[in-house]
C-alpha positions as CSV (number, residue, x, y, z in Angstrom):
1,X,-25.7,8.5,37.5
2,X,-25.7,5.7,36.1
3,X,-21.7,4.3,35.5
4,X,-20.6,2.0,32.4
5,X,-17.2,0.5,32.3
6,X,-15.9,-0.1,28.7
7,X,-12.9,-2.5,28.5
8,X,-11.2,-3.0,25.3
9,X,-9.9,-6.7,25.4
10,X,-6.3,-8.5,25.0
11,X,-5.6,-9.4,21.7
12,X,-4.9,-13.4,21.6
13,X,-2.6,-14.3,18.3
14,X,0.3,-15.3,16.9
15,X,1.7,-11.8,16.1
16,X,0.4,-8.2,16.6
17,X,2.2,-4.8,16.0
18,X,0.5,-1.6,17.8
19,X,0.2,0.7,14.6
20,X,-1.7,3.5,16.5
21,X,-4.5,0.8,17.6
22,X,-7.1,2.4,19.6
23,X,-10.3,1.4,20.8
24,X,-12.3,3.8,18.5
25,X,-15.6,2.2,18.7
26,X,-15.6,2.3,22.4
27,X,-14.4,5.9,22.3
28,X,-17.7,6.6,20.3
29,X,-19.8,4.8,22.7
30,X,-18.2,6.7,25.7
31,X,-19.4,9.8,23.9
32,X,-23.0,8.6,23.4
33,X,-23.0,7.8,26.9
34,X,-22.2,10.7,28.4
35,X,-24.4,12.5,25.8
36,X,-27.3,10.5,27.5
37,X,-26.3,11.1,31.0
38,X,-24.5,8.0,31.6
39,X,-20.8,8.3,33.5
40,X,-18.7,6.0,31.6
41,X,-14.9,5.0,31.9
42,X,-12.7,3.0,30.0
43,X,-10.0,0.1,30.5
44,X,-8.0,-0.4,27.7
45,X,-6.0,-3.8,28.2
46,X,-3.8,-2.7,24.9
47,X,-2.6,0.4,26.4
48,X,0.7,-1.0,28.0
49,X,1.9,2.7,29.3
50,X,-1.3,3.0,31.4
51,X,-0.7,3.3,35.1
52,X,-1.9,-0.1,36.3
53,X,0.4,-1.6,34.0
54,X,3.4,0.4,34.8
55,X,3.1,-0.5,38.6
56,X,3.0,-4.2,37.5
57,X,5.7,-3.9,34.8
58,X,7.4,-0.6,35.1
59,X,9.4,-0.9,31.7
60,X,7.3,-0.3,28.9
61,X,7.4,-2.2,25.5
62,X,9.8,-0.6,22.8
63,X,7.6,2.2,21.2
64,X,8.6,4.5,17.9
65,X,8.6,8.3,18.4
66,X,5.0,8.6,16.4
67,X,3.4,6.8,18.8
68,X,3.1,3.0,17.5
69,X,5.2,0.3,18.4
70,X,5.1,-3.0,20.5
71,X,3.0,-4.4,22.8
72,X,3.7,-6.7,26.2
73,X,3.1,-10.2,25.0
74,X,3.0,-13.3,27.1
75,X,2.9,-17.0,25.5
76,X,-0.5,-18.9,25.8
77,X,-1.1,-22.3,25.7
78,X,-2.3,-22.8,22.0
79,X,-5.7,-23.7,20.9
80,X,-5.7,-27.4,19.9
81,X,-7.1,-26.5,16.4
82,X,-4.1,-24.2,15.7
83,X,-0.9,-26.6,16.9
84,X,-0.6,-28.1,13.3
85,X,0.8,-24.7,12.4
86,X,3.6,-24.9,15.0
87,X,3.0,-21.1,15.5
88,X,3.7,-19.3,19.1
89,X,0.2,-17.9,20.4
90,X,-0.1,-15.1,22.6
91,X,-1.8,-12.5,24.6
92,X,-0.7,-8.7,23.6
93,X,-1.4,-6.3,26.1
94,X,-1.3,-5.4,30.1
95,X,-0.6,-8.3,32.3
96,X,-3.9,-9.9,34.2
97,X,-3.0,-8.6,37.5
98,X,-2.9,-5.1,35.9
99,X,-6.6,-5.4,34.4
100,X,-8.0,-6.6,37.8
101,X,-6.0,-3.4,39.7
102,X,-7.7,-1.0,37.1
103,X,-11.0,-2.8,38.0
104,X,-10.7,-2.6,41.7
105,X,-9.7,1.1,41.6
106,X,-12.9,2.1,39.4
107,X,-16.2,2.5,41.0
108,X,-18.4,-0.4,41.1
109,X,-20.4,-0.1,37.4
110,X,-23.8,-0.8,36.9
111,X,-23.0,-2.6,33.7
112,X,-19.8,-3.5,31.3
113,X,-19.4,-3.4,27.6
114,X,-17.0,-5.0,26.2
115,X,-15.7,-4.6,22.6
116,X,-14.1,-6.6,20.2
117,X,-12.1,-6.2,17.1
118,X,-11.1,-9.1,14.8
119,X,-13.4,-12.2,14.7
120,X,-10.1,-14.6,15.6
121,X,-9.2,-12.5,18.4
122,X,-12.2,-13.9,20.4
123,X,-10.6,-15.9,22.7
124,X,-9.1,-12.6,24.0
125,X,-12.8,-11.6,24.7
126,X,-13.5,-14.6,26.6
127,X,-10.5,-14.1,28.8
128,X,-11.2,-10.9,29.3
129,X,-14.6,-11.2,30.2
130,X,-13.9,-14.0,32.5
131,X,-11.6,-11.2,34.7
132,X,-14.6,-9.0,34.7
133,X,-16.9,-11.9,36.4
134,X,-14.6,-12.6,38.8
135,X,-13.9,-8.6,39.8
136,X,-17.4,-8.0,39.3
137,X,-19.9,-10.8,40.5
138,X,-23.3,-10.0,39.5
139,X,-22.8,-6.9,37.5
140,X,-23.9,-7.5,33.8
141,X,-21.6,-7.9,30.8
142,X,-22.8,-7.1,27.4
143,X,-20.4,-7.5,24.3
144,X,-20.7,-5.7,21.3
145,X,-18.1,-4.8,18.1
146,X,-16.7,-6.5,15.0
147,X,-16.4,-10.1,16.3
148,X,-20.3,-9.9,17.9
149,X,-21.4,-8.4,14.7
150,X,-19.9,-10.6,12.2
151,X,-20.2,-13.8,14.3
152,X,-23.3,-12.9,16.4
153,X,-24.0,-16.7,16.7
154,X,-20.6,-18.0,17.8
155,X,-20.2,-14.8,20.4
156,X,-23.7,-16.3,22.0
157,X,-22.6,-19.5,22.1
158,X,-18.9,-18.9,23.6
159,X,-18.3,-15.4,25.2
160,X,-20.3,-16.1,28.1
161,X,-21.6,-12.3,27.9
162,X,-25.1,-11.7,29.3
163,X,-25.9,-10.2,26.4
164,X,-24.4,-10.0,22.4
165,X,-25.3,-6.6,20.6
166,X,-24.3,-6.4,16.6
167,X,-24.1,-3.3,14.6
168,X,-23.8,0.5,15.5
169,X,-24.5,1.2,19.0
170,X,-27.4,3.2,19.7
171,X,-29.5,4.7,22.3
172,X,-32.3,1.9,22.1
173,X,-29.4,-0.5,23.4
174,X,-28.9,1.6,26.4
175,X,-32.6,0.8,27.1
176,X,-32.2,-2.7,26.0
177,X,-29.2,-2.8,28.9
178,X,-31.9,-1.7,31.3
179,X,-31.1,2.2,31.3
180,X,-33.3,5.3,30.5
181,X,-31.6,7.8,29.3
182,X,-32.0,11.2,30.1
183,X,-31.6,11.9,26.2
184,X,-33.2,9.0,24.4
185,X,-33.1,10.5,20.8
186,X,-29.5,11.7,21.3
187,X,-28.5,11.9,17.4
188,X,-26.3,13.2,15.2
189,X,-22.3,12.5,14.5
190,X,-21.1,11.1,17.8
191,X,-17.1,12.2,18.0
192,X,-14.9,9.6,20.2
193,X,-14.5,10.6,23.5
194,X,-10.7,10.8,24.0
195,X,-11.1,11.9,27.5
196,X,-11.3,8.2,28.4
197,X,-7.6,7.3,27.2
198,X,-5.4,6.6,30.0
199,X,-2.4,7.8,27.8
200,X,-1.8,10.1,24.7
201,X,1.0,9.0,22.7
202,X,-1.5,9.0,19.7
203,X,-5.0,10.4,19.4
204,X,-7.4,8.5,17.3
205,X,-9.6,10.9,14.9
206,X,-13.3,9.8,13.3
207,X,-14.1,12.4,10.0
208,X,-16.4,10.0,8.9
209,X,-18.6,6.2,9.5
210,X,-19.4,3.6,7.1
211,X,-18.0,3.4,3.3
212,X,-20.3,4.0,-0.1
213,X,-18.2,1.6,-1.3
214,X,-19.1,-2.8,-1.9
215,X,-15.7,-4.2,-2.0
216,X,-16.2,-7.8,-2.1
217,X,-13.6,-8.6,0.3
218,X,-14.5,-5.8,2.9
219,X,-17.2,-5.5,5.7
220,X,-17.1,-1.9,6.4
221,X,-20.9,-1.8,5.0
222,X,-21.9,-4.5,7.5
223,X,-20.4,-3.0,10.4
224,X,-22.1,0.7,9.6
225,X,-24.8,0.5,7.2
226,X,-24.8,4.1,6.1
227,X,-22.3,6.4,5.2
228,X,-21.9,10.3,7.0
229,X,-19.0,12.4,7.5
230,X,-18.2,14.7,10.6
231,X,-18.0,18.5,9.9
232,X,-14.7,19.5,8.8
233,X,-14.7,22.3,12.0
234,X,-15.4,19.5,14.2
235,X,-12.2,17.6,13.2
236,X,-9.8,20.8,13.5
237,X,-11.5,21.5,17.2
238,X,-10.5,18.1,18.1
239,X,-7.1,18.0,17.0
240,X,-6.6,22.0,18.2
241,X,-8.3,21.0,21.8
242,X,-6.5,17.7,22.1
243,X,-3.1,19.2,21.8
244,X,-3.5,22.0,23.7
245,X,-5.3,19.7,26.4
246,X,-2.5,16.3,25.9
247,X,0.2,17.9,24.2
248,X,-0.5,15.3,21.6
249,X,1.6,15.3,18.4
250,X,0.5,12.3,16.4
251,X,-3.1,11.9,15.7
252,X,-4.4,9.2,13.6
253,X,-7.2,8.9,11.2
254,X,-9.0,5.8,10.6
255,X,-11.4,6.0,8.1
256,X,-10.8,4.6,4.6
257,X,-13.7,7.3,3.5
258,X,-11.8,10.6,4.0
259,X,-11.5,11.7,0.5
260,X,-14.6,11.1,-0.6
261,X,-16.5,14.9,-1.4
262,X,-13.0,16.0,-0.8
263,X,-14.1,19.6,-1.5
264,X,-16.6,20.0,1.7
265,X,-14.6,17.3,3.6
266,X,-11.1,16.8,3.3
267,X,-10.0,20.0,1.7
268,X,-11.6,22.5,4.3
269,X,-10.1,20.4,7.2
270,X,-6.7,20.1,5.8
271,X,-6.5,24.1,4.9
272,X,-7.9,25.0,8.2
273,X,-5.3,22.5,10.1
274,X,-2.9,24.2,8.0
275,X,-3.5,27.7,9.2
276,X,-3.5,26.6,12.6
277,X,0.3,25.7,12.2
278,X,0.4,23.3,15.0
279,X,3.0,21.0,15.2
280,X,1.1,17.8,14.6
281,X,1.4,14.8,12.3
282,X,-1.1,12.9,10.6
283,X,-1.1,9.2,10.3
284,X,-3.5,7.3,8.0
285,X,-3.0,3.9,8.4
286,X,-5.9,2.2,7.1
287,X,-5.8,2.6,3.4
288,X,-7.1,5.9,1.1
289,X,-9.0,5.4,-1.9
290,X,-6.5,5.9,-4.6
291,X,-9.6,7.4,-7.3
292,X,-9.6,10.4,-4.9
293,X,-5.9,11.3,-4.9
294,X,-5.5,14.5,-6.9
295,X,-2.7,16.9,-7.0
296,X,-4.4,19.6,-4.8
297,X,-5.3,16.7,-2.1
298,X,-1.7,15.7,-2.2
299,X,-0.3,18.9,-1.3
300,X,-2.6,19.3,1.1
301,X,-1.7,16.0,3.0
302,X,1.8,17.2,2.8
303,X,1.6,20.5,4.2
304,X,-0.9,19.3,7.0
305,X,2.0,17.4,8.5
306,X,0.9,14.0,7.1
307,X,3.9,11.7,8.1
308,X,2.3,8.2,7.1
309,X,0.0,7.1,4.4
310,X,-1.1,3.8,3.5
311,X,-3.2,3.5,-0.2
312,X,-5.4,0.6,-0.6
313,X,-4.7,-0.6,-4.3
314,X,-5.0,-4.3,-3.6
315,X,-4.0,-5.5,-7.0
316,X,-3.1,-4.4,-10.4
317,X,-4.6,-7.3,-12.0
318,X,-7.8,-5.7,-13.8
319,X,-9.8,-8.4,-13.9
320,X,-9.9,-8.7,-10.3
321,X,-10.2,-5.0,-9.6
322,X,-13.7,-5.6,-11.5
323,X,-14.3,-8.7,-9.6
324,X,-13.8,-7.5,-6.1
325,X,-15.8,-4.0,-6.7
326,X,-14.1,-1.7,-9.1
327,X,-13.0,0.8,-6.6
328,X,-10.1,1.7,-8.2
329,X,-7.8,1.1,-11.7
330,X,-4.5,1.2,-12.4
331,X,-4.8,4.6,-14.0
332,X,-6.4,5.4,-11.0
333,X,-3.7,4.2,-9.0
334,X,-0.4,5.6,-11.0
335,X,-2.2,9.2,-11.0
336,X,-2.1,9.0,-7.3
337,X,1.5,7.7,-6.9
338,X,2.6,10.7,-9.1
339,X,0.8,13.3,-7.0
340,X,2.1,12.0,-3.7
341,X,5.8,12.2,-5.2
342,X,5.6,15.4,-6.8
343,X,4.3,16.6,-3.2
344,X,7.4,15.9,-1.5
345,X,6.1,12.4,-0.2
346,X,9.0,9.9,0.0
347,X,8.6,5.8,-0.6
348,X,9.3,5.5,3.2
349,X,6.2,7.8,3.9
350,X,3.6,6.1,1.5
351,X,2.9,2.6,2.1
352,X,0.6,0.9,-0.7
353,X,-1.8,-2.6,0.4
354,X,-1.5,-5.6,-1.9
355,X,-3.5,-8.3,-1.0
356,X,-2.5,-11.9,-1.3
357,X,-4.4,-15.2,-0.5
358,X,-7.4,-14.3,-2.3
359,X,-9.4,-17.7,-3.1
360,X,-8.0,-18.8,-6.2
361,X,-5.5,-16.1,-6.3
362,X,-2.0,-17.4,-8.1
363,X,1.2,-16.3,-6.4
364,X,2.4,-14.9,-9.3
365,X,-0.7,-12.4,-9.7
366,X,0.6,-10.9,-6.2
367,X,4.4,-10.6,-7.4
368,X,3.0,-8.5,-10.9
369,X,1.1,-6.4,-8.7
370,X,4.2,-5.9,-6.3
371,X,6.2,-5.0,-9.4
372,X,3.8,-2.6,-10.6
373,X,4.0,-0.8,-7.3
374,X,8.0,-0.9,-7.0
375,X,8.3,0.4,-10.7
376,X,5.4,3.5,-9.5
377,X,8.3,4.4,-6.7
378,X,6.1,3.5,-3.8
379,X,6.5,0.5,-1.3
380,X,4.2,-2.5,-1.3
381,X,2.9,-4.2,1.6
382,X,1.4,-7.5,1.2
383,X,-1.5,-8.3,3.3
384,X,-2.7,-11.6,3.5
385,X,-6.7,-12.2,3.0
386,X,-8.8,-12.6,5.9
387,X,-12.3,-14.2,5.2
388,X,-14.9,-12.6,6.8
389,X,-18.6,-13.8,7.1
390,X,-21.4,-11.4,5.2
391,X,-19.0,-10.1,2.6
392,X,-19.4,-11.2,-1.1
393,X,-16.3,-13.5,-1.2
394,X,-17.3,-15.1,1.9
395,X,-19.1,-18.4,0.0
396,X,-16.0,-18.3,-2.4
397,X,-13.5,-18.6,0.6
398,X,-15.7,-20.8,2.2
399,X,-15.3,-23.3,-1.1
400,X,-11.7,-22.4,-1.3
401,X,-10.4,-22.9,2.2
402,X,-9.2,-26.1,3.4
403,X,-9.9,-25.0,7.2
404,X,-13.4,-25.1,8.6
405,X,-14.0,-21.3,8.7
406,X,-17.6,-21.5,9.1
407,X,-17.5,-23.0,12.3
408,X,-14.1,-21.6,14.1
409,X,-13.0,-17.8,13.6
410,X,-9.7,-19.1,14.7
411,X,-8.8,-19.8,11.1
412,X,-10.3,-16.6,10.0
413,X,-6.8,-15.3,11.1
414,X,-4.9,-14.0,8.0
415,X,-1.4,-15.3,9.3
416,X,-2.4,-18.8,8.8
417,X,-3.3,-18.1,4.9
418,X,-6.7,-19.2,5.2
419,X,-7.4,-20.3,1.5
420,X,-4.2,-21.6,1.2
421,X,-3.8,-23.9,-2.1
422,X,-0.7,-25.1,-4.6
423,X,-1.3,-21.5,-6.7
424,X,-0.3,-19.8,-3.5
425,X,1.3,-21.2,-0.3
426,X,2.8,-20.2,2.7
427,X,5.6,-20.5,1.3
428,X,4.9,-18.3,-1.4
429,X,3.5,-15.5,0.4
430,X,7.1,-15.5,2.8
431,X,9.0,-14.8,-0.7
432,X,6.3,-12.3,-1.6
433,X,7.3,-10.1,1.1
434,X,10.8,-10.5,1.1
435,X,9.9,-9.4,-2.3
436,X,8.0,-6.1,-1.2
437,X,10.5,-5.0,1.0
438,X,13.7,-5.3,-1.1
439,X,13.0,-4.8,-5.4
440,X,16.0,-6.6,-5.9
441,X,15.2,-9.8,-4.6
442,X,14.4,-12.2,-6.7
443,X,10.8,-14.2,-6.9
444,X,10.4,-17.4,-8.7
445,X,7.0,-18.5,-8.8
């Protein structure tokens, strides 16, 4: 049986926190590989509780009871172009010797597939592939994922991978990797193969792929062209199975489109989960569409054990809402906020994402959105905008940014405020974040 080793690379960044981060794409690929008769294994360089890391650093990083928490981190030499920012540059995840030990503990694979996430984390991809080359000389290394899809030219020029794949992984790509799958036409909704995980502090769920919206700042449609939903019975079965097998209590739903076609999708899933009565908690960190939040949906979220929700609101500026895709309105948001509060959710359980640093956006526009969310009774979270190649807003970002974001993905990093200008500076964003945390904190633009 052919063997493929899947590797989730390190994060290189100025800051990182594990908000239930799992290599969902690689877990889906693992499910596809096994459905095609190919043996798969996974090394997650971000899982600091796995045995290979514990043998190097027995004391794990600080974690919360819900499965989120800190990564191990190690200071690295700062890339030259980032030195003027005077920010620490670190590797987040397991130690290099733990990665080497984990590779040595695997049967020699026929190929290695490395995933990738944020475009500005690519130096972690490069370091990961370098270790793979040293440990497994002669084994072909393939690269896919978000960075590979959004910056394919940069990835081919810099990653040293033998082949860079873009878009959704398919059986056709297996043939391009040199495999002849016994079931080359395997199709349907492939669920993440969570048996590949080394630890089960939290378990990821995938209920849909893609998104029918086309928000100007979002790359969801570039990463998966269509939109499909998994049958509710399969999602419930996954929760039941992994709770029984691993004792996991915390399950994380990553897809933004959970509430679309709720009558056929989320509602029957939640009703079935409630009937099971399992002692589990749901976490939804990516940003639910507020337009689809009804009283019934909010009650079911609460009854199903949802402990943490994020809403994708982005801005209370109606002109900006229309310009970025029109996925929501202020009335939609207020209705959603009332539904969640009436269902029994607290301010600490429901966070609302507000975008800052969009091209030409004024800090006062962000402050007005924060005030709007505070007044609704929920908690705003300021998220700095990250320019994404291929999105509708990309050209405006290129024109607005003082940095060479076309040539250097490191400048996509939202922590740098890539589209900063005199109307919204890093100092403004610092004050905005303080205002979001403390409604009584004065904000002066």
